[in-house]
N, C-alpha and C positions, 0 to 999 in steps of 0.2 A: 272324657280324656281324648277321644279320637278326633281331635281338631286337625285341620289341614297341616299345621306345622308338625304336630306329633306324628301324624301318618307318614309324612315325607321322611322324617328322621327315622322312624321305625323301619321303613322300607330300605333306606340307605344303610342302616346298621345291619339288617338281616342279610341283604345281598352281599355286603362287604365281608361279613363273616363267612358266608357261603363261598365266596371267592378265596378267602384265606384258607378255608378247610380244603378246597380243591388243590391248593398250591402244593401242600406237602405230598399228597398222593401223586400229583402230576410230576413232581421232581423225582420221587422214588421210582415211578414207572418209566417215564420218558427219558430222564437223564440216566437212570440205572441201565437201561437197555443199550445205551451208547457208550457211556463212560464208567459203568460199573459202580460198585458201592462206594469207592473212593470219591468218584465224581459227585454222587448224591450227597455225601457228607460235606464236601467242599461247597456245593451250591447252597445247602441248608445253612452252613456256617456263614457263608457270604451274606445271607439274609439276616441272620441273628445278630452278628457283630455290629453292623451299622445301625440296626434298630436300637440296640442297647447303648451304643455310643452317641446317638443323636437324640434320645428320648428326652433328656433334660432341656435341650434347646427347643424341642417341640413344645414343651410346656411354656417356656418363656415366650416364644413367638405366638402361641395361641392366646396368651394373656395380652400380648402387645397389639396384635393385628386382628384378634378375634378367632374363635375356634372354627367357625364355619368356613371362611375363606381358606384357612390352612388345610382343613380336611378336604375341601373341594380340590385344592391344588394337589394334595397327596393322591387323591383318586385319579386325577388326570395324569400324573406322573406314572402311577402304577398301570394305568391303561396303556400308555405308550410302551412301558417296559415289557409288559406281558404281550402286547401286540407285536413287538419286535421278535420275541422268542417264537410266537406263533408263526410269524412270517418265515423265520429261519427254518422251522420244521416243515412248513409247506414247500419251501423251495430247495431243501436239501438236508444236510446234517449239520446242526449248529456246533461250533467249537465249544470246548469247555470254558474258554476265556469269555466268550460272549455270554454264556449262561451265568457265569459267576458275576460279571459286571451287571447284568440285568437283575440278578437276585439282590445284589448290593444296593442298587438304585431302589428296588422295591422295599427293601428293609429300611432304608433311610426315609422313604416316603411313609412307611407304616409308623415310624417314630413321630412324624409330623401329624399323623391322623389320630393316634391313640390318646394323647392327652385331652383332646376335645370331646372324647366319648362321654366322659363324666360331665364336662362343663355345659354341654348343650341340654342335657335332660331337664334341669330345673327351668330352663328358658322355654321349653316347649310343652311342659306338663305341670299342671298345678298340683298334682299328687305324685311326687317323685317315687314314692314306694310302689305304688301300683304300676307306674311306668316302667320301673326297673324290673318288676316281676314279669310283666308282659314281654319286655325286651329279652330278659333271661330265657324265657320259654322259647321265643323265636330263635335266639342264638343257639340253644340246644338242638332245635330241629335243623337249623342250618348246618351245625357241626356234624350231625348225623348224615344229612343228605349230600353234603359237599363231597366227602370222600367216595361215597357210592356213585355219585354222578361222574366224578373224575374217572373211576375205574370202568364204568360202563362206556363212557365216551372213548376212552383209550382203547378198550377191547374192540369196539366196532368201527371206530373212525380214525384212530391213531393219535399221536401226540399233538399235532398241530391244532385240531379242533378243541382239545382240552385247554390249551393255553388261550385259544380264541374265546371260548366261553368264559374263562377266568377273566380275560380282559373286559368282556362285555359286562360282567358283574360290577366292575369299577366304573364303567360308563353309566350304568343305571344309578349307582350310588351318587355319582357326580351330578346327574340330572336332578335327583331328589334334593341334594344339598343346594344346588343352584336356585331352586324355587323356594328355599326356606327363608323366611323373614323373621328375624329375632328381635327387632327393635334396638333400643340402646343397650350396649354391652359395655361394662367397665373395662378399661384397657390401661395398661401401663405405658409409661413413656420414658423410663430411665434406661441406662445402659444394660447390655446383656449380662455383664458380670454382676451388676447391682441387682438385676432381676433374679439371677441364680442365687445370690446370697440371701436376698429377701425370702425367696421360696424355701431355702434351706432353714432359715431362722423360723419361719412359720411351721415347717415340718417338725423341727426340734421342739417347738413350743407346745405341740399337741402330743402328749404322752400316749394317748390311746391309739394314735396312728403309728408312731414309731415302735411301740410295743408289739403291735400286730406284725409290722414289717420285719422286725427282728426274728420273731417266731417263724415267719414265712421264709426268711433266708435259710434257717435251719431246716425247714421242711423241704426246701428245694434240693438240699444236699442229701438228706436222710429219708425223705418220704416221697415227695413228688418225683424227684429225679430217678431213683431206682425202680419205681413202680412200673414205668412203661417198658424199659428194656427187659427187666427180669420177669415181669408179668407175662410179656409176650413169649419168652423162652419157656418158662415153666408150664404155662397153660397149653401151649402148643405141644410140648413134649408129653404132658399128661393126657390131654383130651383131644388134641388135634387142632389144626389151624382154624377149622370151622368153629370150634368152641370159642376160640379167641374172638372171632367175629361176632358171635352171639353175645359174648361178654360186653363188647363195646355197644351193641344194640341195647342191652339191658342198662348199661351206664347212661346212654342217651335218653332212654325212656324214663329212667329215674330223674334225670336232670329236668326233663319236661314236667314231671309231676312235682318236683321241688319248686319250679317257677310258679306253677298253678297254686301250690300250697301257700307260697309267699303272698299271693294275692289276697288270701283270706286271713292270714295270721299277721298281726301287727303288734309284736311284743313291745312292752313299755321300755325295755332295755334291749335294744336290737343286737348289740354285739355280744352281750351275755347269752342271749338266746341262741345266737349263731354259733358261739364257741361251744355251748353245751351240745348242740346238734352235731358239731364236728367230731365229737368223740366217736360217732358211728362211722366216720370216714375210714377208719383203720380196719373195718370189717373186710374190705376188699384185699389189702395186702395180707391180712391174716388168713383169709380163705385160700389165697394163692400159696402162701407158705406152707399151709397144712395139707395141700394137694386135695382140696375139697372136690366133691363130685359136681357135675354140671348144675343141678338145681340150686345147690347152696352157693356156688360161684355166681350164678346169675342174680340170686337174691342179694348177695353182698354187693354186687356191682350196681344194682338198682338203688340200694340204700346209699351207696357212695355218691351216686349222681344226685340223689334227692337232697342230701344234706349239703352237698357242695353248692347247689343252686340256691338253697335257702340261705346259707351263709353269704353268698355273693350278693344277694338282694339286700340283706341287712347291712353289709359293708358298704356297698355303693351308695345306698340311700343315706347312710350316716355321713359319708364323705361329702356328698352333694349338698346336704342340708346343714352341716356343721362348719364347713369351711367358707370363708368369705368369697363371693363370686369373683373378685379380682385376683384371688390366689388359687382358685380351684384347678385351673389347668396345670399350673406349676406343681401343685400338691399331687395331682394325679401322675405327673411325670416322675416325681420322686417315688411315689408308691409303685408304679409299674416297674421302674428300674430296680428298686429294692426287692420286690417280690419275684422278679424274673431272673436277675443276674446269677443266682446260685443254681438255677435249674440245669444249665449245661454242665456244671461241675458235677452234680449228682448223677447225671446221665453218663458222663464220661468215666466216673469212678466206679459205677455199679458193676460193670462187667469184670474189671480186674480184681476188685475186692471179692466178688462172688466166686471167682476162680480159686481164690485162696481159702476162704472160709465157708463157701457154699451160699447159693442164692437164698435158701430158706433162712439162714441166720441173718443175712442182710435185710430181708423183708421182715423178719421178727424184730430187728432193731428199728425198722420203720414204724412198726406198730407201737413200740415203746416210745419213740420220739413223738409220734402223733398224739398219744395220750398225754404225755408230759406237756406238750405244747398247749393243748387245750386247757389243761390244769393251770398252767402259768397265766394264760389269758384271763381266766376266771379269778385268779388271785391278784391281778393288777387292778387297783380301785378305779383307775381312769377308764379301763375297758369295761369292767363289770358294772360300773355305775353310770355309764353314758346313757342318757335317756333319749327318747325319740324327740326330734325337733318339732316345735309347734307348727301347725299349718301356716303357710304364708298368708299375709294379709291381702295380697293382690295376685290374681292369676296371671300367668305369663301371656305374652302375645299369642293370638290364636289365628294368625294369618298363615 
């Protein structure tokens, strides 16, 4: 599997995730010190809104021009944007307007990068399942190390170096993508509106995809969204801020283990196996709602990360192997939009609703929705019965 092409893509993906993981902490620490919590919220929102608004066009352009050049361009744009912020911190105090503009540019570039993440894997790996498992493991490690690196660099060197290192990660990713050779890639040539409509029709035609996305929209509001803000509040109040950090470490460790487990396990019905595993995802919000002691909390977090990684590999492999190559990037853009758009809603509503009914009740509802969602997926024949795609007849380019 470790051909030159896959190795370059693997490094590009890992360092890109590392940079994205640094960005949230960098914004919270560097922007918060100057412009307060309101400034942090505005900068993060300035990143998220363009990403969601442009993601569908990212899929269209990736299918039209190829995923690699679009991802390469996105990395170069993010390199410049983060470099500008780094220079502003090195030379003085950046204005909130500059930070918002650079965040918006980075978010729009991320929308151009993300659809190709799925589309390139089948082109650089003859075994997408194994490739996804290895990438998922590396992503989990990068997501653990990125925030820690940002915190350490900020503590010892200040905000400028944090953004400079973040910019450097996109430069490394761009170099790896620049050396990637994929051979002939199917591309579209119709109008943008036609491409969007064709992508939507393909999305609607696959019940197993839109069934999962519908469940994920509900999860964003009732499960994924409330878990972060309410989990941070309750765990910190019960066990202290250090315990919350340990919980995230356990979550990351579980995610790494889940990626490794997915290397070994190849279920005949990947989405059914993944949905069955996701029943255990709710152990973490349940442990937080019940004010579990630290050992139980860490165990629940580790299981949460493990089953999430296992599901992610089954899902990504299914999309990559069941969707036609000329539709894969557009399909990924609809998938990312649908599974992400409701997350900010859940995060925004969690606090006000918890203030009225209590955080424990909100997280208890999260547990119920999580269980019901998995049950629904297993009851949908298109999801439950989706089989593993046969091995490809021809391996992808190995240059």
